[in-house]
C-alpha positions as CSV (number, residue, x, y, z in Angstrom):
1,M,-1.2,20.6,11.5
2,A,-3.8,18.6,13.3
3,H,-3.0,17.1,16.7
4,P,0.2,19.2,17.3
5,D,1.0,17.7,20.7
6,A,0.7,14.1,19.5
7,W,2.8,15.0,16.5
8,R,5.5,16.7,18.6
9,A,5.8,13.6,20.7
10,A,6.2,11.5,17.5
11,V,9.1,13.6,16.1
12,S,10.8,14.9,19.2
13,H,11.8,12.0,21.5
14,P,14.7,11.4,23.9
15,F,16.0,8.7,21.6
16,L,16.6,11.2,18.8
17,E,17.8,13.8,21.2
18,Q,20.5,11.4,22.6
19,C,21.5,10.5,19.0
20,Q,22.0,14.2,18.4
21,Q,24.1,14.5,21.6
22,G,26.0,11.3,20.8
23,T,25.0,9.8,24.1
24,I,22.6,7.1,22.9
25,Q,23.6,3.7,24.2
26,T,24.7,1.0,21.7
27,A,22.0,-1.4,22.8
28,Q,19.3,1.2,22.3
29,F,20.5,2.2,18.8
30,N,21.0,-1.5,17.7
31,T,17.5,-2.3,18.9
32,W,16.1,0.5,16.8
33,L,18.1,-0.5,13.8
34,V,17.0,-4.2,13.8
35,Q,13.4,-3.3,14.5
36,D,13.3,-0.5,12.0
37,Y,14.6,-2.9,9.3
38,L,11.7,-5.2,10.1
39,F,9.4,-2.2,9.9
40,V,10.8,-1.1,6.5
41,V,10.2,-4.6,5.1
42,E,6.5,-4.3,5.9
43,F,6.5,-0.6,4.8
44,T,7.8,-1.8,1.4
45,R,4.8,-4.1,1.1
46,M,2.6,-1.2,2.1
47,A,4.1,0.9,-0.7
48,A,3.4,-1.8,-3.2
49,R,-0.2,-2.0,-2.1
50,L,-0.4,1.8,-2.3
51,L,0.8,1.6,-5.9
52,S,-1.9,-1.0,-6.7
53,A,-4.6,1.4,-5.4
54,A,-3.2,4.6,-6.9
55,P,-4.3,6.4,-10.0
56,P,-1.7,6.3,-12.8
57,A,-1.0,10.0,-12.3
58,D,0.5,9.2,-8.9
59,F,2.7,6.3,-10.1
60,D,5.9,8.2,-10.6
61,V,6.2,9.5,-7.0
62,I,5.3,6.1,-5.5
63,L,7.6,4.3,-7.8
64,S,10.5,6.6,-6.8
65,G,9.8,5.7,-3.2
66,L,9.9,2.0,-4.0
67,S,13.2,2.4,-5.7
68,A,14.5,4.3,-2.6
69,L,13.2,1.5,-0.4
70,K,15.2,-1.0,-2.4
71,D,18.4,0.9,-1.6
72,E,17.3,1.5,2.0
73,L,16.9,-2.2,2.7
74,A,20.3,-2.9,1.3
75,W,21.7,-0.1,3.4
76,F,20.1,-1.5,6.5
77,R,21.7,-4.9,5.8
78,E,25.1,-3.2,5.4
79,K,24.7,-1.2,8.7
80,A,23.6,-4.4,10.5
81,A,26.6,-6.3,9.2
82,E,28.9,-3.6,10.4
83,R,27.4,-4.0,13.9
84,S,27.2,-7.8,13.7
85,L,23.4,-7.7,14.2
86,N,20.9,-10.4,13.3
87,L,18.2,-9.0,11.1
88,N,16.3,-12.3,11.3
89,A,15.2,-11.4,14.8
90,A,11.5,-11.5,15.8
91,P,9.7,-8.2,15.8
92,Q,9.1,-6.8,19.2
93,P,5.4,-6.2,20.2
94,T,5.6,-2.5,19.4
95,C,7.1,-3.2,16.0
96,E,4.5,-5.9,15.3
97,D,1.7,-3.5,16.3
98,Y,3.0,-1.0,13.7
99,C,3.3,-3.7,11.0
100,R,-0.2,-4.9,11.8
101,F,-1.5,-1.4,11.5
102,M,0.1,-1.1,8.0
103,R,-1.4,-4.4,6.9
104,S,-4.9,-3.3,8.2
105,L,-5.0,-0.5,5.6
106,D,-5.3,-3.0,2.7
107,D,-9.1,-2.5,2.3
108,Q,-9.0,1.3,2.8
109,P,-9.6,3.6,-0.2
110,Y,-6.5,5.1,-1.8
111,A,-7.0,8.5,-0.1
112,V,-6.7,7.0,3.3
113,Q,-3.8,4.8,2.4
114,A,-2.0,7.7,0.8
115,T,-2.5,9.8,4.0
116,A,-1.1,7.1,6.2
117,F,1.9,6.5,3.9
118,W,2.7,10.2,3.8
119,A,2.4,10.6,7.6
120,I,4.9,7.7,8.2
121,E,7.4,9.3,5.8
122,L,6.8,12.7,7.3
123,A,7.5,11.5,10.8
124,Y,10.9,10.1,9.8
125,N,11.7,13.2,7.8
126,Q,10.9,15.6,10.6
127,G,12.2,13.5,13.4
128,W,15.7,13.1,11.9
129,Q,15.8,16.6,10.4
130,R,14.8,18.4,13.6
131,H,17.7,16.6,15.4
132,S,20.4,17.3,12.8
133,P,23.3,17.6,12.6
134,M,24.3,14.5,14.5
135,P,27.8,13.3,15.3
136,D,29.2,10.1,13.7
137,P,28.2,7.3,13.5
138,Y,24.7,8.7,13.5
139,A,25.2,11.5,11.0
140,E,24.4,9.3,8.0
141,F,21.2,8.1,9.6
142,A,20.0,11.7,10.1
143,D,21.1,12.6,6.5
144,R,19.2,9.7,5.0
145,W,15.8,10.9,6.2
146,G,16.5,14.6,6.8
147,N,18.1,15.6,3.5
148,P,16.4,18.1,1.1
149,G,15.7,15.4,-1.5
150,F,13.7,13.3,1.0
151,T,11.9,16.4,2.2
152,K,10.8,17.2,-1.4
153,Y,9.6,13.6,-1.8
154,V,7.5,13.9,1.4
155,S,6.0,17.1,0.0
156,L,5.0,15.3,-3.2
157,L,3.3,12.5,-1.2
158,E,1.4,15.2,0.8
159,A,0.2,16.8,-2.3
160,Q,-1.0,13.5,-3.7
161,A,-2.8,12.6,-0.4
162,D,-4.4,16.0,-0.2
163,Q,-5.7,15.7,-3.8
164,A,-7.1,12.3,-3.2
165,L,-8.7,13.4,0.1
166,A,-10.3,16.4,-1.5
167,A,-12.2,14.1,-3.9
168,A,-13.0,11.5,-1.2
169,E,-16.2,11.1,0.8
170,V,-16.3,13.0,4.1
171,T,-16.3,9.8,6.1
172,F,-12.9,8.9,4.5
173,Q,-11.6,12.3,5.3
174,V,-12.4,11.6,9.0
175,D,-10.8,8.2,8.7
176,A,-7.6,9.7,7.3
177,E,-7.3,12.2,10.2
178,E,-7.7,9.4,12.7
179,L,-5.0,7.4,10.9
180,F,-2.7,10.4,11.1
181,L,-3.1,10.5,14.8
182,K,-2.6,6.7,15.0
183,V,0.7,7.1,13.1
184,A,1.8,9.7,15.6
185,H,1.2,7.4,18.5
186,L,2.9,4.5,16.8
187,E,6.0,6.5,16.0
188,K,6.3,7.7,19.6
189,D,5.9,4.1,20.8
190,F,8.5,2.9,18.4
191,W,11.1,5.4,19.6
192,Q,10.2,4.5,23.2
193,M,10.7,0.8,22.5
194,A,14.3,1.4,21.4
195,F,14.9,3.9,24.2
196,E,14.0,1.3,26.8
197,A,16.3,-1.4,25.4
198,D,18.7,-2.9,27.9
């Protein structure tokens, strides 16, 4: 994998380590949950834009992801209600930066969008999977993104992105690699944002 050090920082963070140890502070986890909900709202819009750019052969995988995102948003609302959290909060600067990045991909070719979308899903899959199992109440969070079904879905996204990149111009292949590195940095920053919560 390209940029192994940057990727390791994206998927192995003290926030995840302390979730696994059961020592993460409530304020830290609640900050992550609210901000991640806001992120997923924008990520859902990104998925819709990806679908609009995709060839019909790739529809099934992307549509399955959109269906899962529908369930995920409802699940976030349920978890927030259990913790009495306000999901109408403003995005923190780190979250807004990530959302702005996703919106910036609108005019990119499908191959580039598909690579960024896969990288984002891969980061969550590997981050939560590498730190599993987790104790309650974090076990269900680790299972949501670390389970074998989600891993298979991420592999299908990778195959679609690879196929699109193989047919793309070289300049777009370079762009896709730069976006992969950008996703790694954004993921690390997002964990750090939650980790630094008071």
